[in-house]
C-alpha positions as CSV (number, residue, x, y, z in Angstrom):
1,M,66.4,82.0,132.0
2,E,65.0,84.8,129.5
3,R,67.6,86.9,127.5
4,V,68.1,89.6,124.9
5,T,68.4,87.9,121.5
6,G,71.1,91.3,120.2
7,I,71.1,94.9,119.7
8,G,68.0,96.8,118.5
9,G,69.6,100.2,118.1
10,V,71.9,102.5,119.1
11,F,70.8,106.3,120.1
12,F,72.9,109.1,120.9
13,R,72.9,113.1,120.7
14,S,73.8,115.3,117.9
15,G,73.2,119.1,117.4
16,D,72.5,118.2,113.4
17,P,71.1,114.4,113.6
18,E,70.0,114.9,109.9
19,R,73.5,115.6,108.4
20,L,75.1,113.0,110.7
21,A,72.7,110.4,109.9
22,A,73.3,111.3,106.1
23,W,77.1,110.9,106.8
24,Y,76.5,107.2,108.5
25,E,74.4,106.2,105.1
26,Q,76.8,107.8,102.5
27,H,80.2,106.3,104.4
28,L,79.2,103.5,106.4
29,G,76.2,102.2,105.1
30,V,74.0,102.2,108.0
31,N,70.7,103.9,107.3
32,S,68.6,105.1,110.4
33,G,65.5,104.2,109.6
34,L,64.2,106.9,111.3
35,Q,62.5,108.4,108.1
36,G,60.4,106.0,107.2
37,D,63.5,104.3,105.3
38,M,64.3,100.8,105.4
39,M,66.3,100.2,108.9
40,W,69.6,99.0,108.5
41,Q,69.7,95.3,108.6
42,Q,73.1,93.9,110.1
43,E,74.6,90.5,108.9
44,A,74.8,87.8,112.3
45,G,78.0,87.6,113.8
46,P,79.9,88.3,117.0
47,T,79.0,91.2,119.3
48,V,81.2,92.4,122.2
49,W,79.7,93.6,125.1
50,A,82.5,95.2,127.5
51,P,82.6,98.0,130.0
52,F,85.8,99.7,130.1
53,P,87.8,101.5,132.9
54,Q,86.5,104.9,133.3
55,D,89.7,106.6,132.6
56,T,90.2,104.6,129.6
57,D,91.7,106.5,126.7
58,Y,90.6,104.0,124.2
59,F,87.5,105.9,122.9
60,G,89.4,109.1,122.2
61,R,87.9,112.2,123.8
62,P,87.4,111.8,127.9
63,E,83.7,112.8,127.4
64,Q,83.2,110.1,124.9
65,Q,81.2,107.5,126.9
66,V,80.3,105.1,124.7
67,M,82.1,103.6,121.4
68,V,80.3,101.8,118.6
69,N,82.4,98.9,117.2
70,F,81.4,98.2,113.1
71,R,82.1,94.7,112.1
72,V,83.2,94.7,108.2
73,R,84.3,92.4,105.7
74,D,87.2,93.5,104.4
75,L,89.2,96.3,106.4
76,D,91.5,97.4,103.7
77,A,88.7,97.7,101.0
78,M,86.7,99.8,104.1
79,L,89.5,102.1,104.9
80,A,90.4,102.6,100.9
81,Q,86.6,103.7,100.0
82,L,86.7,106.0,103.3
83,H,90.1,107.4,102.2
84,D,88.5,108.3,98.8
85,S,85.8,110.4,100.6
86,G,88.7,112.1,102.8
87,I,87.9,110.2,105.6
88,D,91.4,108.8,107.4
89,P,91.8,106.4,110.1
90,D,92.9,108.2,113.2
91,D,95.8,105.6,113.5
92,E,97.4,102.3,112.4
93,V,95.6,99.2,111.5
94,V,96.0,96.9,114.8
95,E,95.9,93.2,114.3
96,A,95.1,91.0,117.5
97,A,95.4,87.3,116.8
98,G,92.7,85.3,117.0
99,V,90.7,88.4,117.2
100,G,90.9,90.1,114.1
101,R,92.1,93.7,112.5
102,F,91.0,97.3,114.1
103,A,90.9,100.7,112.8
104,H,89.4,103.9,114.0
105,I,87.8,106.8,112.6
106,R,85.7,109.4,113.6
107,D,82.4,111.0,112.3
108,P,81.9,114.6,111.6
109,A,81.0,115.1,115.3
110,G,84.3,113.7,116.4
111,T,83.1,110.5,117.8
112,R,85.6,107.8,117.7
113,L,84.4,104.8,116.0
114,E,86.0,101.2,115.5
115,L,86.2,99.1,112.5
116,W,86.9,95.3,113.3
117,E,87.4,92.5,110.6
118,P,86.9,89.3,112.7
119,A,89.7,86.6,112.4
120,D,88.2,83.8,110.1
């Protein structure tokens, strides 16, 4: 059976795409590649594909239909870097045994994002 080999892109609407793309590049190191620049090359690793119940509050706002989870090597270092830029997590860092550590932040559009440091 033929199947997909990974996520090729994540596309979403924005009232100010250039500003939002610059925020993702500056704070998370994700280059959109839409301006002819080098596209972001992610490292190999686990990817979760998980539908959630329609009434979940895990994504934050009820109208947010999708949440992107970014893998990070060192969650504490990433959170310190974000804090220095005025970006703090929505809540406390959560640890799930055997899965890893999680934190949530919001981009300038108010979209909730998840940062995940996988367990070893």
